[in-house]
N, C-alpha and C positions, 0 to 999 in steps of 0.2 A: 320581280315580275308578278303581276297579279292577273289572273284570268277569272272573270266573274260572270254570273248571271244576275242581273240587277235585282236587288231585293230578295234573292233566293239563296245565294251562297257564293263562295269563291275558292280558288286554289292559289296558294302563294308559293312561287318557285324562287329558290335562291341559288347563288353561285356556289361552287364547291372549290375548296382548296385543300391542300395537304393536311392542314391542322383540323379541318372540319369533317373529313370523311376518309374512311379506309375503303379503297376500291374493292379489296378482297372480301370485306364483310358483306358487300352487295353483289358478289359474284361477278365482278368486272375485272378484266385483265389489267395488270399493272402498266401495260404499254399504252393504255388509253389516256389521252391528254385530258387534264382536269378541266380545260375550258370547253370540253365536249360533254360535260356532266352537269346536270342540274339536280337539285334536291327539292323534293316536295315538302316544303316546310309545314304547310297547313292545308287541309281540305276541310271546308266547313259548309254545311248546309244548315240554314237556320231552322230551329226546332219545328216550327209550324209548317215547314216544307219537306220534312223528312218522309221517307217511305213512298216517294212519288217519282222516283227515277232521276232526280236532279244530281245526285252524286255520280251516277253513271254518265250523265250528260257532261258534267264537269270533267270527269276523267277522259271522256272522248275528246273534249276540247284541249286538254293538257297533252294527250297523246298526239293529237294532230299538230300542235305546236312543236312538239319534239320531232315528229316525223318531218315536218316542213323545214326544220332547222338542223336536221341530222344530229340530234342530241340524244343522250342517254339520261334517263330519269331514275333517281334513287329515292327511296322512301322507307320509313319505318311505319308499320301498321300499329300505331300507338294511339289509343283514343284520347281525344282532347277533353272529354268529360265522361261521366259515368253512364250516360244514356246509350253508349255504344260499346260493345266489348271488342277486344282485340281479335277474337275468333271471327266475329262478323266482318271486321275489316279485312282480315286475311282472306276470307272467302270472297269478299267483294273484289279485292285486287286480283286474286287468282282468276276469278270469273271474267275479269275485264282485261285479260291479256298480259298481266304483269308476271315476271319470273320470280318465284320465291327462292331467295338465296339462303334462307335459314333463319330461325328465330323470328324476329319481326321485320327482317330486311327483305326488300323487294327491289327489282329494277325493271325498267321498260326500255326497249330499244337495243338490248344487248343480250345475246345468248352465247355464253362461253362454251365452246366444245373443246375439252382438253385433247391434246394429241394422243393418238393411239400408241400404245407401247409395242 
């Protein structure tokens, strides 16, 4: 599934399956069905359009798609090229409502609250 802003950038979402993703690595309970989880394969804003708010707009579009379809989104804050650092990506995802599960792993649409002891 591709969500795009024509000539600006795009977000590519993929299906998840047991061999592709560990739910616990993304802070998602093991009882969540895999068909309710999407993975953000790629988020790209073309270089000439960076630093103009388009990544945020794409993330809003992706989150809306997930909200509308009752989906959970997983991603890794890993830069596609050297023009962006993983620290910048981590800040961007945190500031845009994603839950940091540890390391480079984030999720959206799921907040696990472990049971009290």
